[in-house]
Structures are given as structure tokens and as C-alpha cells.
VMD Tcl script that draws the C-alpha trace (Angstrom):
set ca {
  {0.00 0.00 0.00}
  {1.20 3.52 -0.73}
  {1.30 6.78 1.18}
  {-0.94 9.81 0.84}
  {-0.48 11.97 -2.26}
  {0.72 15.54 -2.57}
  {0.12 18.26 -5.14}
  {3.59 17.89 -6.68}
  {2.73 14.35 -7.79}
  {-0.47 15.34 -9.59}
  {-0.34 15.31 -13.42}
  {0.26 18.53 -15.32}
  {-2.97 17.93 -17.25}
  {-5.74 15.36 -17.07}
  {-8.74 14.34 -19.16}
  {-11.49 12.43 -17.39}
  {-13.78 10.45 -19.69}
  {-16.89 9.67 -17.68}
  {-17.84 11.65 -14.60}
  {-20.47 9.40 -13.07}
  {-20.45 8.25 -9.45}
  {-16.98 6.74 -9.47}
  {-15.43 9.22 -11.90}
  {-16.91 12.14 -10.02}
  {-15.77 10.73 -6.67}
  {-12.22 10.28 -7.91}
  {-12.19 13.78 -9.38}
  {-13.17 15.27 -6.02}
  {-10.25 13.49 -4.37}
  {-7.82 14.66 -7.05}
  {-8.88 18.27 -6.71}
  {-8.50 18.05 -2.93}
  {-5.03 16.59 -3.45}
  {-3.95 19.51 -5.62}
  {-4.90 18.71 -9.21}
  {-5.10 21.99 -11.12}
  {-8.75 22.40 -12.19}
  {-7.70 24.70 -15.03}
  {-5.63 21.85 -16.49}
  {-8.51 19.40 -16.19}
  {-11.01 18.41 -18.86}
  {-14.15 16.32 -18.46}
  {-15.71 14.49 -21.38}
  {-19.17 13.20 -20.52}
  {-22.16 13.28 -22.89}
  {-24.69 13.57 -20.07}
  {-22.96 15.14 -17.05}
  {-24.83 15.32 -13.76}
  {-25.87 18.74 -12.50}
  {-23.31 18.48 -9.71}
  {-20.53 18.02 -12.29}
  {-21.79 20.93 -14.39}
  {-21.81 23.15 -11.31}
  {-18.37 21.95 -10.19}
  {-16.87 22.72 -13.59}
  {-18.38 26.19 -13.58}
  {-17.15 26.90 -10.06}
  {-13.62 25.55 -10.47}
  {-12.87 26.42 -14.09}
  {-12.77 22.84 -15.32}
  {-13.33 22.41 -19.06}
  {-16.48 20.40 -19.72}
  {-17.07 18.82 -23.12}
  {-14.98 21.25 -25.19}
  {-15.59 21.15 -28.93}
  {-12.04 20.03 -29.63}
  {-10.56 18.49 -26.46}
  {-6.81 18.09 -26.44}
  {-4.83 15.11 -25.15}
  {-3.62 15.40 -21.57}
  {-0.70 13.93 -19.69}
  {-3.23 11.45 -18.32}
  {-6.47 10.16 -19.82}
  {-8.67 8.41 -17.26}
  {-11.40 6.11 -18.57}
  {-14.29 5.96 -16.11}
  {-17.13 5.24 -18.55}
  {-19.32 2.13 -18.35}
  {-17.43 -0.87 -19.78}
  {-20.24 -1.66 -22.21}
  {-19.89 1.84 -23.66}
  {-16.25 1.46 -24.67}
  {-16.87 0.34 -28.24}
  {-19.15 3.26 -29.04}
  {-16.84 5.82 -27.43}
  {-13.51 4.37 -28.60}
  {-12.97 6.51 -31.70}
  {-13.45 9.78 -29.85}
  {-11.38 8.60 -26.91}
  {-8.47 7.52 -29.09}
  {-8.16 11.12 -30.29}
  {-7.45 12.09 -26.67}
  {-4.34 9.92 -26.52}
  {-1.16 11.83 -27.27}
  {2.30 10.40 -27.84}
  {3.15 10.74 -24.13}
  {-0.32 10.22 -22.65}
  {-0.74 7.75 -19.81}
  {-4.02 5.87 -20.21}
  {-5.60 4.93 -16.89}
  {-8.63 2.64 -17.05}
  {-11.01 1.60 -14.28}
  {-13.26 -0.35 -16.66}
  {-14.18 -3.69 -15.11}
  {-13.22 -6.65 -17.27}
  {-11.45 -4.63 -19.96}
  {-7.87 -5.85 -20.25}
  {-4.90 -3.81 -21.40}
  {-5.07 -5.72 -24.70}
  {-8.77 -4.84 -25.02}
  {-8.00 -1.17 -24.47}
  {-5.19 -1.12 -27.01}
  {-7.39 -2.81 -29.61}
  {-9.97 -0.05 -29.28}
  {-7.56 2.83 -28.58}
  {-4.60 1.99 -30.85}
  {-2.71 5.18 -29.98}
  {-2.38 4.08 -26.36}
  {0.99 2.69 -25.32}
  {1.51 3.36 -21.62}
  {-1.53 1.86 -19.87}
  {-2.45 1.43 -16.22}
  {-5.43 -0.76 -15.46}
  {-7.01 -0.28 -12.05}
  {-9.97 -1.32 -9.95}
  {-11.07 1.16 -7.27}
  {-14.11 0.73 -5.04}
  {-17.01 2.82 -3.76}
  {-15.40 4.09 -0.52}
  {-13.17 6.18 -2.79}
  {-16.10 8.61 -2.63}
  {-15.07 9.45 0.96}
  {-11.32 9.07 0.47}
  {-11.28 5.57 1.99}
  {-11.14 3.49 -1.16}
  {-8.97 0.49 -1.99}
  {-7.48 0.32 -5.47}
  {-5.58 -2.51 -7.11}
  {-3.52 -1.49 -10.14}
  {-1.10 -2.88 -12.70}
  {1.01 -1.16 -15.33}
  {2.00 -2.14 -18.85}
  {5.77 -2.34 -19.54}
  {5.64 0.99 -21.40}
  {4.66 2.91 -18.26}
  {7.62 4.95 -17.06}
  {8.52 5.29 -13.36}
  {7.31 8.90 -13.48}
  {3.99 7.87 -15.02}
  {3.52 5.14 -12.45}
  {4.18 7.66 -9.69}
  {1.55 9.96 -11.20}
  {-0.98 7.12 -11.34}
  {-0.12 6.19 -7.78}
  {-0.76 9.77 -6.66}
  {-4.17 9.76 -8.34}
  {-5.20 6.50 -6.68}
  {-3.77 7.49 -3.30}
  {-5.91 10.64 -3.36}
  {-8.89 8.31 -2.94}
  {-7.48 5.83 -0.43}
  {-5.12 2.86 -0.30}
  {-3.28 1.54 -3.38}
  {-1.89 -1.93 -4.06}
  {0.24 -2.48 -7.17}
  {0.05 -5.90 -8.81}
  {2.83 -7.67 -10.66}
  {0.40 -9.52 -12.96}
  {-2.66 -8.12 -14.73}
  {-4.34 -11.50 -14.30}
  {-4.81 -10.63 -10.61}
  {-7.12 -7.71 -11.44}
  {-10.15 -9.99 -11.70}
  {-9.44 -11.22 -8.16}
  {-9.08 -7.62 -6.97}
  {-12.44 -6.85 -8.58}
  {-13.99 -9.77 -6.71}
  {-12.43 -8.90 -3.34}
  {-12.20 -5.13 -2.96}
  {-14.08 -3.88 -6.01}
  {-17.25 -5.75 -5.09}
  {-16.33 -6.10 -1.42}
  {-18.25 -3.08 -0.08}
  {-21.49 -4.73 -1.22}
  {-20.60 -7.80 0.84}
  {-20.14 -5.62 3.91}
  {-23.42 -3.81 3.31}
  {-25.13 -7.19 3.01}
  {-23.58 -8.18 6.34}
  {-25.21 -5.13 7.94}
  {-28.55 -6.08 6.39}
  {-28.25 -9.68 7.60}
  {-27.13 -8.67 11.10}
  {-30.04 -6.25 11.42}
  {-32.50 -8.89 10.24}
  {-31.07 -11.35 12.76}
  {-31.48 -8.75 15.50}
  {-35.11 -8.25 14.55}
  {-35.65 -12.03 14.62}
  {-34.09 -12.06 18.10}
  {-36.66 -9.54 19.32}
  {-35.17 -6.10 18.73}
  {-37.17 -3.19 17.37}
  {-36.31 -2.86 13.64}
  {-34.94 0.67 14.00}
  {-32.78 -0.37 16.97}
  {-31.52 -3.47 15.17}
  {-30.59 -1.49 12.08}
  {-28.84 1.23 14.06}
  {-26.85 -1.27 16.12}
  {-25.87 -3.35 13.10}
  {-24.72 -0.32 11.17}
  {-22.75 1.16 14.06}
  {-21.21 -2.21 14.91}
  {-19.85 -2.83 11.40}
  {-18.67 0.77 11.00}
  {-16.99 0.71 14.41}
  {-15.35 -2.65 13.82}
  {-13.99 -1.35 10.51}
  {-12.60 1.74 12.19}
  {-10.96 -0.39 14.88}
  {-9.45 -2.66 12.24}
  {-8.08 0.37 10.42}
  {-6.61 1.87 13.60}
  {-5.11 -1.34 15.00}
  {-1.80 -2.87 13.89}
  {-3.15 -6.32 14.73}
  {-4.43 -8.76 12.13}
  {-8.17 -9.28 11.78}
  {-7.83 -12.81 13.15}
  {-6.14 -11.51 16.30}
  {-8.80 -8.86 16.83}
  {-11.43 -11.57 16.47}
  {-9.71 -13.66 19.11}
  {-9.44 -10.63 21.39}
  {-13.22 -10.24 21.56}
  {-13.97 -13.95 21.84}
  {-14.05 -15.24 25.42}
  {-13.89 -19.05 25.65}
  {-17.36 -20.42 26.25}
  {-18.96 -16.98 25.88}
  {-21.65 -15.55 23.65}
  {-19.30 -14.54 20.83}
  {-17.76 -18.01 20.81}
  {-21.24 -19.53 20.51}
  {-21.98 -17.40 17.47}
  {-18.61 -18.05 15.86}
  {-19.12 -21.79 16.28}
  {-21.93 -21.34 13.73}
  {-20.14 -18.89 11.40}
  {-16.90 -20.88 11.36}
  {-18.33 -24.35 10.81}
  {-17.30 -26.17 7.59}
  {-20.34 -24.88 5.70}
  {-20.21 -21.43 7.32}
  {-19.00 -17.99 6.30}
  {-15.51 -18.81 4.96}
  {-16.54 -21.29 2.24}
  {-19.52 -19.13 1.32}
  {-17.22 -16.11 0.91}
  {-14.80 -18.13 -1.22}
  {-17.69 -19.18 -3.43}
  {-18.93 -15.59 -3.73}
  {-15.50 -14.20 -4.61}
  {-14.95 -16.97 -7.15}
  {-18.29 -16.14 -8.78}
  {-17.39 -12.45 -8.98}
  {-13.98 -13.27 -10.42}
  {-15.55 -15.48 -13.12}
  {-17.97 -12.71 -14.04}
  {-15.13 -10.20 -14.28}
  {-13.35 -12.50 -16.72}
  {-16.57 -12.87 -18.76}
  {-16.73 -9.10 -19.18}
  {-13.39 -9.06 -21.00}
  {-13.30 -8.52 -24.73}
}
mol new
graphics top color blue
foreach p $ca { graphics top sphere $p radius 0.5 }
foreach p [lrange $ca 0 end-1] q [lrange $ca 1 end] { graphics top cylinder $p $q radius 0.2 }
display resetview
């Protein structure tokens, strides 16, 4: 994982293709980290009102008639829209442009097929907590990416949270399945815990509040503690106590661990199916 970014590591110019929820969230983090809004261009055929207002307030170019290539081109469009947008996007790739893609399932080879001008490519998978600066991004770089370009990409990702660089692009599908989709698993845990509380006799509002606060607090403790998750689990589990009784169910052979492995494997397979 890498350290927090600083303004000096931000790119001299950046074009963001797609300013939806994830693209807009990343942009907010970049601007907070020191990206020059006057050197920033957004290309989005149907920008949200919040993006239109942000561009007007900060001097960001929005859908210029003839956008110019930037030092970095970030692809944050929907993966299924790549084919239709490819011709226009390829025009935004200059000879020294670093292409950064967060398109699920689209490999570096896929991107080069559709954007033939692209040489230096970073493929990444961020997740939703990037919207509050607490994201987790897995990234890999093509051999053409220079050390300076990788540092720039690292600064962009670090502006939105933690960054893990991968040695092999093949690991991106696993990253997608673990951290990319992972927030949804945690939200489901809150739902399930609240439902279990209601079944145990709690008022629905109380059960939901306790489940939400418990998961959020446990996550904060995990983030603040140097101990591994397994050690923290053991720390709150008294032998023969209530937590141990519950964990006896969750940790049985057909319990949470095999179910999570099955879920992650299913997400990884789906990510691979999206390629091409």
C-alpha cells in the first residue's frame, strides 16, 4: 500500500472520460489533493448537475468542442460503452499520454485494440469508498509505463485511499472480486445482522442502528489497529462466551468462509466474462 499523495505528484494535465459516481468521486479526491482544475477536462455526454456546477465553479473544461490530449487520460465510462466511445477517446491519446482505465473486465489488450494510440496503460480497480477518500485500489502497469507515469498514477489512486500495485494483470479480476465488489458484501452483512437482530426480538430501528454502528466501528478499529483481523477476532472472543457460541456457527465447515470463497470466485468469473 502507498502513502498519501501531494500536489507535486499530480499530473500537469488530465482528461477524465466519464464523470459518473466513481469518476466524479475520484475527481473530487484529485482536486483536494492539488490537481489543477484549469488543467482538467471532463468528457461526458450527459454530465450530472453536480458536475456541471463543479466545472463552472472551479474552471474545469467540460465537453470542449475540440478536447486536447492530456498527460493522463482516465477512462471511467461504463465498460459496455467502450466500443461506441472508442474513436473519440483515441483522439485524446497523445504520444506521451498515460491511459488509466477503471473499466471492469477490460484488459490492457482490449484497451489497445480499441484505442490503438495508447501505449503506456495502467489498469485499475477502485471501489465505492473512494467517494469518501477511503477506497482500496488494485492497479497494474504495462511495460511501457515509465517510473514517473507510475508515480503519477499512484498519486491519483492514493488521493482516494489505499493503493496496491500488482505484478500480474491476471490478478485484477481477483481484486475486482475482493475489494471492487467487497463493499457490497459488507453492506449485506449489515442487512443480515439487522435482520437477525429483529428475529431475536429487537425493534427494527434499533436493530438497524446497532448493526450499522457495529460494522462501522469494527472497521474503524481494524483500520486503527496494527493487529491482524484474526487476532482482533480472538481478542473479543471469550472461551465459552456468547461470541464463541456465534462463531461456532459462522466458522463451521459450511459457514461464512466457504460461502465467501464461493462468492469471490463467482465475482472473479464474471469479471473474466466481461473481458473482450
